[in-house]
C-alpha positions as CSV (number, residue, x, y, z in Angstrom):
1,M,78.9,120.9,107.4
2,S,81.8,119.0,108.4
3,K,82.2,115.5,106.7
4,P,82.6,112.4,109.1
5,L,86.3,110.4,109.5
6,I,86.9,107.8,107.1
7,V,89.6,105.3,107.6
8,L,91.7,103.7,104.9
9,T,94.0,101.0,105.2
10,G,97.0,100.4,102.4
11,A,96.8,103.9,101.7
12,S,100.4,104.6,100.4
13,S,100.1,103.8,97.0
14,G,97.8,102.6,94.3
15,I,94.4,102.4,94.8
16,G,94.7,103.2,98.3
17,A,96.4,106.5,97.6
18,A,94.0,107.4,94.7
19,T,91.1,106.9,97.1
20,A,92.7,108.9,100.0
21,R,92.9,111.8,97.5
22,L,89.4,111.6,96.2
23,L,87.9,111.1,99.8
24,S,90.1,114.2,101.0
25,A,88.9,116.4,98.1
26,D,85.3,115.7,99.3
27,G,86.2,117.0,102.6
28,H,86.5,114.0,104.8
29,P,89.1,113.7,107.6
30,L,91.2,110.6,107.1
31,L,93.0,108.0,109.1
32,L,95.6,106.9,106.5
33,I,97.4,103.4,107.4
34,A,100.2,101.7,105.8
35,R,103.8,100.6,106.7
36,R,105.4,103.3,104.9
37,T,104.4,106.5,106.7
38,E,106.9,108.8,104.5
39,R,104.5,107.9,101.7
40,L,101.2,108.8,103.5
41,E,102.7,112.0,104.5
42,A,103.9,112.7,101.0
43,L,100.4,112.7,99.8
44,D,100.0,116.1,101.9
45,L,96.5,115.5,102.5
46,P,94.6,118.2,105.1
47,R,93.0,116.7,108.1
48,A,94.9,113.3,107.5
49,L,96.2,111.3,110.6
50,C,99.2,108.9,109.2
51,R,99.8,106.0,111.0
52,K,102.4,103.3,110.5
53,V,100.3,100.3,111.3
54,D,100.6,96.7,110.4
55,V,96.9,95.4,109.8
56,T,98.0,91.9,110.8
57,E,98.2,93.3,114.3
58,R,94.7,93.7,115.7
59,A,95.9,96.0,118.7
60,Q,97.3,98.2,116.3
61,V,94.7,98.8,114.1
62,E,92.1,99.5,117.1
63,Q,94.7,101.8,118.4
64,A,95.0,103.9,115.5
65,V,91.2,103.8,115.1
66,A,90.7,105.2,118.6
67,E,93.3,107.9,117.9
68,A,91.5,109.1,114.9
69,E,88.0,109.0,116.6
70,Q,89.3,111.1,119.4
71,E,90.4,113.6,117.0
72,F,87.8,113.8,114.2
73,G,84.7,112.0,115.6
74,P,83.3,108.6,115.1
75,A,84.5,106.8,111.8
76,D,81.6,106.6,109.4
77,A,83.3,104.3,107.1
78,I,86.4,102.1,106.4
79,V,88.2,101.2,103.4
80,N,89.7,97.8,103.9
81,N,92.5,97.9,100.9
82,A,95.5,96.7,102.5
83,G,96.5,93.2,100.7
84,A,99.1,91.2,98.9
85,M,99.0,89.5,95.6
86,L,101.7,86.9,95.7
87,L,101.5,84.3,92.9
88,G,102.9,81.1,92.4
89,H,102.5,77.3,92.0
90,M,100.7,75.5,94.3
91,A,103.5,72.7,94.2
92,D,106.6,75.0,94.9
93,Q,105.4,78.5,95.9
94,P,106.9,79.3,99.6
95,V,104.2,78.4,102.2
96,E,105.3,81.9,104.1
97,E,103.8,83.6,101.0
98,W,100.4,81.7,101.8
99,D,100.6,82.8,105.4
100,R,101.3,86.2,104.2
101,M,98.4,86.5,102.1
102,I,96.2,84.7,104.9
103,D,97.2,87.0,107.5
104,L,96.9,90.3,105.4
105,N,94.2,89.7,102.8
106,I,92.0,88.1,105.6
107,K,93.0,88.7,109.1
108,G,93.8,92.2,108.0
109,V,90.2,92.8,106.8
110,L,88.5,91.0,109.7
111,Y,90.9,93.3,112.1
112,G,89.7,96.7,110.2
113,V,86.2,95.8,110.5
114,R,86.4,94.7,114.3
115,A,88.0,98.2,114.8
116,V,85.0,100.0,113.6
117,L,82.0,98.0,113.8
118,P,80.9,98.2,117.4
119,G,80.8,102.2,117.3
120,M,78.9,101.8,114.0
121,L,76.2,99.2,115.5
122,A,75.8,101.8,118.6
123,R,75.1,104.5,116.2
124,R,73.2,102.4,113.8
125,G,74.7,103.5,110.6
126,G,78.3,103.2,108.8
127,T,79.7,101.8,105.6
128,I,82.3,99.0,105.6
129,I,84.1,98.7,102.1
130,N,86.3,95.8,101.3
131,I,88.4,95.6,98.3
132,S,88.5,92.1,97.0
133,S,89.5,91.2,93.5
134,I,87.7,89.2,90.2
135,A,90.0,86.7,91.9
136,G,87.4,86.3,94.8
137,R,84.9,85.3,92.2
138,K,86.6,82.8,89.6
139,T,90.0,81.2,89.5
140,F,92.8,81.9,87.6
141,P,96.1,79.7,86.8
142,D,99.1,80.4,89.5
143,H,96.8,82.4,92.0
144,T,95.4,79.4,94.0
145,A,96.4,80.6,97.2
146,Y,95.5,84.1,96.6
147,C,92.1,83.2,95.0
148,A,91.7,81.5,98.1
149,T,91.8,84.9,100.2
150,K,90.0,86.7,98.0
151,F,87.1,84.1,98.0
152,A,87.2,84.6,101.7
153,V,86.8,88.5,101.4
154,H,83.7,87.8,99.3
155,A,82.4,85.4,101.8
156,L,82.9,87.2,104.6
157,S,81.5,90.3,103.2
158,E,78.4,88.5,102.4
159,S,78.0,87.0,105.7
160,L,78.6,90.2,107.4
161,R,76.1,92.1,105.4
162,A,73.3,89.7,106.8
163,E,74.7,90.2,110.1
164,V,74.5,94.1,110.2
165,A,71.8,95.3,107.6
166,S,69.2,95.8,110.2
167,A,71.5,98.4,112.1
168,G,71.8,100.3,108.9
169,I,75.0,99.6,108.2
170,R,76.3,98.8,104.6
171,V,78.8,96.5,103.2
172,V,80.4,97.0,99.7
173,T,82.8,94.6,98.0
174,I,85.0,96.0,95.2
175,A,86.3,93.4,92.8
176,P,88.7,94.9,90.2
177,G,90.5,93.1,87.6
178,A,94.0,93.6,87.0
179,V,95.2,97.0,88.3
180,E,98.6,99.0,87.7
181,T,99.9,98.9,91.2
182,E,102.9,97.5,93.0
183,L,101.2,94.1,93.7
184,L,102.7,92.1,91.3
185,S,106.1,93.4,92.2
186,H,105.9,91.2,95.2
187,T,105.1,87.9,93.5
188,S,109.0,86.0,93.8
189,N,108.5,83.6,90.7
190,E,109.9,85.7,88.1
191,Q,108.4,83.7,85.2
192,I,104.7,84.4,86.7
193,R,105.7,88.0,86.8
194,T,106.7,87.9,83.0
195,D,103.6,86.3,82.1
196,Y,101.4,88.4,83.9
197,E,102.9,91.5,82.5
198,A,102.3,89.9,78.7
199,W,98.8,88.9,79.5
200,K,98.1,92.5,80.9
201,E,99.7,93.9,77.5
202,S,97.6,91.4,75.5
203,A,94.6,92.8,77.2
204,G,95.4,96.7,76.2
205,G,96.5,97.3,79.8
206,A,95.2,97.3,83.3
207,L,93.1,99.5,85.3
208,D,94.4,103.0,86.5
209,P,94.0,102.8,90.5
210,Q,92.0,106.2,90.1
211,V,89.1,104.3,88.2
212,V,88.9,102.0,91.0
213,A,88.8,104.7,93.6
214,E,86.3,106.4,91.9
215,S,84.1,103.1,92.1
216,I,84.7,103.3,95.8
217,R,83.6,106.9,96.2
218,Y,80.6,106.3,94.3
219,A,79.2,103.4,96.3
220,Y,79.8,105.6,99.5
221,R,78.4,108.4,98.3
222,Q,74.8,106.8,97.6
223,P,72.1,107.3,100.7
224,Q,72.7,105.4,103.4
225,N,69.4,103.5,102.8
226,V,71.2,102.3,99.2
227,T,73.8,99.7,99.5
228,V,75.8,99.0,96.3
229,R,76.6,95.3,97.5
230,E,79.2,94.6,95.0
231,I,81.3,96.4,92.3
232,V,83.1,94.3,89.6
233,L,85.1,96.2,87.1
234,A,88.1,95.3,84.8
235,S,89.8,96.9,81.7
236,T,87.4,96.3,78.5
237,G,90.3,94.0,77.0
238,Q,90.2,91.7,79.9
239,E,88.4,88.5,78.6
240,T,88.7,86.7,82.2
């Protein structure tokens, strides 16, 4: 029996790439979305449509989803994984970094949801998985703007779940602690990057992206009448 299409944003590295490999191994056709198509193609996954898309541009997201559905059939799930973690002090962090996180972490998730939700409502089924963070549940120093965007992901997920539950649509929030990804490298404050790396080391290291990918797959694999509403995971040594 053929498996349904899954859409995955931010699929070129880290959690996204690990999740793509797992879902492909399960036999799903995939729409892989990222800005670096060469990374997507290097995954070399069968039945994977790789598209260069800026998730902050709604029309681009909707066009890619429509193309994938034309080729593979309706999207049964989306994993909204694309995001940015730009840490900084509120008093002097470049405002452009706030704007980038708002556009990517909030609007990008909303646009991903909008691209698949009408079809899911019409079919009365589907799964929306939003990748948030422990920083969407509690605050951390130098994370103010980032926390604001991830708290928003938690809020929109909870509200959306209430809207679509009666239509048989599941909404899942994945909230990892520190993960070994490229996210930290984009923080412009060198001291904050150094302090964060020292904090990770003191906690015994961060999560492997594969572990987070497995939590995504676990939630998706549950029967359609079971929603794993939220998974919070972190390395054992991460105290906060």
